[in-house]
N, C-alpha and C positions, 0 to 999 in steps of 0.2 A: 745222665740225661742224654737224649738223642742229639747228636751234633748235625747241623745242616751243612751240606757241602756246596761248593761253588755252583751257581746256575739256578734254574727255576726251583722254587720251593715245591716239594712233592704234593701230589693231589690231596692226600689224606689230611695234610697239615693245612692246606688252603681251606678245605671244607670245615675243619674243626677250629682253626685259629684265625681265619681271615674273613671268609664269606659271611659268617653270622654277625659280624659287626658292621651293620649296614646303615646305621643312623636312623633317621625318622622314616616312617612309611610315607611314600609319595605315590599317589595313584597315576601320575603321569609317567612313571618309570615302567616301560613295557618289559625291559630286560636289563637286569643288573649283573652282578658277578656270579659266575658258575663255571664249572669245568667245561672247557672247550669253547666258551663264548668269550671272544676277545674284544668286543666293543659293546658299549651300553646303548640302549635305545630309549629315547625320551619323546613322548608324544607332545607335539606342538600344533594343535589344530589339525589341518589336513596334511601336515608333514611330520616327519620324525627326525629328530636331531640324533646324530650318531657320534659317540664320543669314544676316543681311544687314547691311551697313553702307554708309552713303552720306552725304555732306555736303550742306549747302545753301550754295552759294557765289555763285550768279549773281544774287542779290538781297539787299537789306537789309530786305525786307518779310516779315512773318509767318514768320520762319525757324524758330521753334519748332514751329508748326503744320505747316509743310511737312516738317520733318525726320521727324516721326512718320508722316505719310501716305505720303511717297515710299518710306520703308523698308517700311512695312506692305504697300504695293502689290506689291513684289517677293516678299514672303513669300506673299501670296495667289496670285501667279502660279505658285507651286509647288503650289497646291491646299491650302495649309496655312492654319491660323488663327493670326494674330499674337497673342502672349500677353504678352511682356515687352519693355520698351524701356529702353535706356541712352542718355544724351545727353552728349556732350563739347562744352562751350560755351567758345569762345575769344572773348575780349572785347578791344577796343582799349584802349589806355592812356587814362586819364581817364574811363573808363566809370563809371556810378553805379549804386547798388542798384536804382533804378527800372527800368533797362534789364534787369537780371537778372530782376527780378520779372515784367516784361512778357513776356519770352521764355519763362520757365518757366510762366507762366499759359497761354500758347499750347500748350506741350507738354502740360500737364495737360488742357486742353480737348480737344485732338485725341485724346489717349489715352482719355479717357472716351467719346468718340464711338465708338471701336473696341473698347471694353471691354478695354483694354490696361493693364497695371500698369507704372508707371515705377519701375525697381528700382535705378538707379545711374547712374554717369557721372563726369564730371570738369568742373570750372569753373576758369578762370584768366584773368588779364589778360595778354595776349600782346604783346610789343613788335613793332612794324612793321605791325600790322593797321590797315587803314583803316575796317573795319566788322566787326561781329560775325559769327562763323561757327559754325553748329551742325552737329556731326557725330553722326548717329544710328546706333544699332545695334538692330535688331529681331530678336527670337527667336520662332519659332513651332513648332508641332507638327503632324504629319500621320501617318496610318497608313503602315506601311512598304510597302504595295502600292498606295497611293493618291496618291503624289506625282506631279507633272507637271514636266517639264523643257522647256527651249527646244529641245532636240534631238529632239523627238518628231514633227516634221512629216515627212510623206511625200508623194511625188508623188500628185496628185489630191485631197489634202486641200484643203478650202475655206479661204480666209483671211477671217475675220470681223473687223470693226472696230466697236467700240462708240463711241458719242457722236460726237466730231469731232476733227479734228487740231488741234494747237497750243494745247490748253487751258491748260496751265501757262504756256507762253511768252506767250500772249495776256494772261493775268492779270498776269504779272510785268511785261511791257512797259507795260501800262496803269497799274500801280501805281507803277513806278519812272520812267517816261518820259511819263506822262500830260500833264505841263505842257509837253512839247515837241510834243505831237500836236494837230493841228487837227481835233479831234473835238467834236461836241456833247456836252453833259454826260450825256445819257441813254445814248448809245453808250459813253462812257467808263465810266459806272457799271456797265453790263451786262458790259463787258469785265473790269473789276476783280472783279466778282462770280463770274467763271468759276472762281476758286479753290475755290468750293464743290463743284465737280465733279471735283476731282483724285483722290479716292479711287476705286479700282476693286475694293476688297476684296469687297464684296457681289456685284458683277458676276461676278468670278472664281469665287466660291463657287457661284453659280447654274449657271455653265457646267460646273463639275466635278461637281456633284450631278446634272445632267442626263445626263452621259455623252457620250463622243465627242470631248471636248476633249483633243487629244494633245500640244499645246504651247501655252503662253501667254506673253505678253511685254508688259511695260509700256514703251512707247516713250518714253524720256526724252531724253537728249542726242542730237541728230541727228534727232529727230522720227520721223515715221511711216516714212519710207523707210529710215532706219537701223534701226528696230525690225524691219521685215520682213527686211532684209538680215541682221541678227543671227540671227534664227530660221533663215534659210536656211543661213547659215554654220555654225551649231551642228548643223544637221540634214543638211548636205551635200546640199542640194536647190537647185533653181532656183525662180523664181516669175514669174508674169505678173499684174500688178495694173492695174486700169483707173482712171485718174484721175477719170473722170466719175462713178464710184461713191463717191468719197471725200468725206465730209461736211466742209465748211469753214463755220463760222459766219460770219455777216456781219461781226461785230465783229473776228474774226480777219482776214478779207479786207481790211477797211479799214485796220487797223493795219499789216498786212504791206505793203499798197500804199504807205502813207505812209513806211515805213522801208525799203522795197525789200528785203523779207524773203520768203523762200520758205516758205510755211506747211507744206509737206510735210517740211521739214527743221528745223522749229521745235519746241522741247521740248514733248512731248505727254503728260506724265503726266495721267491721267484718261481716256485712250483705251486700251482693252484690245484687244490682238491675240490671236486664237485660231486655231490650226490645228485644224480640225474635220473629222471623218469626214463624207463627203458625205451619208450616210444619216441623220446626226444634226444636220446644220446647221440645218434648218428647225425642229427641236424646240428647239435652243438659242436660236435667234432668237425663236421664239414665247414662250419662258419669260422671256427678257430683256425683250422688249417688253411683256409682261404686267406687268412691274415698272417700266414707264416708261422703260426704257433703249433709246435709239436704237441700232440695230445693223444692219449690212448686210454682204453678201458683196462684197468688193472685188477678188477675184481667186482664184487658186489656186496651190498649190505644184506644181512640175513636176520632171522629171528634171534633174539638174545640167547635162547637156550642152545643154539648151535655154536656159540662161543666166538672168539675173535682169533683168527688163524691166518698164517702165512704158509703158502705152498713154496717150498724151497726148490732150487733147480734140480735136485736129485729126486724130487717127488715126495720127500718127507714133509710132514705138516707139523708146524710148531705153534704153540699158543703165544699170543701177543698181549702183553700187559703194558702199563704205563712205563715210560723211560725213567730211569733214575736220574739221569743228567744227560745233557747234550755232549756228544763226542768232542766238540770244540773245547769245552771247559776242561776235559780230561787232558787234552794236548797242552793247554795253557798251564795246567797244574804240573805236568811232566817237564815241560821245556821252559816255562816262563814266558811272559810277554814283554818284549823290549820296547 
């Protein structure tokens, strides 16, 4: 029997063994579970309730803060404002109250940054855990004609990418494996500080308010290439992206080289992907840059028969399929998480 590896369950198993078990039919559900769609949409009169849940499992560092921001990011990718947060905190045996307080202080701090209320959740000491796990649930609201999905990309839409790839993965690798990396202290400190850039909430709001953003996605597990593939899969389109246009920070390059990691397939929360109408791309770029956000066109979506391709720096073209797993989990498997 096929064995599942650490990380996200592969797309074919999600379709066959997860998505088809959807409970009762509910006409108020605008969008439920499907590939590339990371938050549900529920119609409530003139507004749409946006629901997202995601755990923090690939690190032992800043899990409360991350749980708030990674869930808020997917709410924002729907064009919605995050409002309410619930946290399910699972603790290893022999945990102490100081650990609970530390994690919940992180939750509180992140929620205040986003003007989000923490309204509930669950806490327990769980047998068999080696480290704490935070499972977040974020709830947001958007007007019923204003939401954005991952399935809105069309041929000839530009692919915009903000900031740089591997932001979350770089920060987590630096925090959890910094003692194993032969890096100078300044580089390591800069890499660890990249967690400050993980939120894309304000970036997504700028894109939506500008107009012309037809799909948005926060590339988490599997990195940039998985994120673009997921938009294409949800939208039934192809794509052509140019690796030479993809921003990779020096800290990311150096850590990836040391650990033999592909930065394009490294967890990339903090990087926002936007499928933008060509006549609106420059305006979106201008408004984001005016707010200090790095953003570039890295390619475009195409008709599905043209395939899903990456132009490499040497000019060769390779086909892009779904990622088997995020590079972060491969490192954890190789080195262990302390």
